[in-house]
C-alpha positions as semicolon CSV with decimal commas, in nm:
position;residue;x (nm);y (nm);z (nm)
1;X;-0,005;-0,001;-0,014
2;X;0,307;0,215;0,119
3;X;0,437;0,151;-0,211
4;X;0,182;0,203;-0,441
5;X;0,113;0,568;-0,264
6;X;0,476;0,640;-0,305
7;X;0,482;0,551;-0,675
8;X;0,167;0,733;-0,753
9;X;0,278;1,039;-0,561
10;X;0,636;1,067;-0,737
11;X;0,411;1,043;-1,073
12;X;0,209;1,290;-0,950
13;X;0,455;1,500;-0,892
14;X;0,627;1,500;-1,163
15;X;0,333;1,567;-1,400
16;X;0,270;1,876;-1,180
17;X;0,633;1,986;-1,259
18;X;0,606;1,947;-1,628
19;X;0,278;2,145;-1,620
20;X;0,328;2,405;-1,359
21;X;0,676;2,417;-1,306
22;X;0,674;2,803;-1,367
23;X;0,532;2,815;-0,990
24;X;0,831;2,650;-0,831
25;X;1,159;2,842;-0,729
26;X;1,496;2,702;-0,760
27;X;1,499;2,617;-0,412
28;X;1,176;2,458;-0,408
29;X;1,225;2,249;-0,720
30;X;1,572;2,138;-0,569
31;X;1,399;2,042;-0,257
32;X;1,122;1,870;-0,461
33;X;1,390;1,651;-0,627
34;X;1,601;1,608;-0,340
35;X;1,225;1,472;-0,207
36;X;1,135;1,243;-0,510
37;X;1,515;1,085;-0,511
38;X;1,470;1,013;-0,165
39;X;1,154;0,837;-0,203
40;X;1,293;0,620;-0,500
41;X;1,571;0,503;-0,261
42;X;1,324;0,419;0,018
43;X;1,111;0,246;-0,286
44;X;1,422;0,043;-0,398
45;X;1,523;-0,055;0,015
46;X;1,150;-0,200;0,015
47;X;1,115;-0,118;0,397
48;X;0,762;0,014;0,459
49;X;0,832;0,217;0,705
50;X;1,117;0,418;0,523
51;X;0,871;0,484;0,197
52;X;0,575;0,582;0,463
53;X;0,841;0,812;0,578
54;X;0,952;0,938;0,241
55;X;0,606;0,947;0,084
56;X;0,500;1,185;0,406
57;X;0,813;1,418;0,365
58;X;0,733;1,451;-0,031
59;X;0,432;1,519;0,028
60;X;0,531;1,837;0,313
61;X;0,801;1,965;0,082
62;X;0,504;2,008;-0,207
63;X;0,224;2,167;0,013
64;X;0,321;2,528;-0,088
65;X;0,330;2,429;-0,477
66;X;0,064;2,234;-0,448
67;X;-0,145;2,548;-0,283
68;X;0,029;2,732;-0,590
69;X;-0,168;2,515;-0,836
70;X;-0,479;2,542;-0,676
71;X;-0,455;2,876;-0,662
72;X;-0,371;2,931;-1,065
73;X;-0,652;2,684;-1,175
74;X;-0,889;2,854;-0,994
75;X;-0,794;3,190;-1,141
76;X;-0,801;3,028;-1,485
77;X;-1,130;2,907;-1,427
78;X;-1,249;3,246;-1,322
79;X;-1,108;3,437;-1,551
80;X;-1,308;3,636;-1,798
81;X;-1,654;3,574;-1,577
82;X;-1,912;3,745;-1,441
83;X;-2,029;3,691;-1,102
84;X;-2,333;3,664;-1,206
85;X;-2,276;3,393;-1,409
86;X;-2,129;3,216;-1,078
87;X;-2,421;3,266;-0,916
88;X;-2,663;2,928;-0,842
């Protein structure tokens, strides 16, 4: 279970970086890449606790990036729309 979660997280983070890498500073990008490398190392070692710890660490290091991606996505969705069209 931890292995699958870790592998999915790596794929999701890489995809997000490819799509929205401009939202990441050089320092943050380097920290994310270190987190990915640490998780890959844990996955290779096959220790469930190490995989979980590395997955949690990568989640923490990508929280700000994920938040900025969400904000940018909402902003793109709302651009050019009138408030009246958003009211239900």
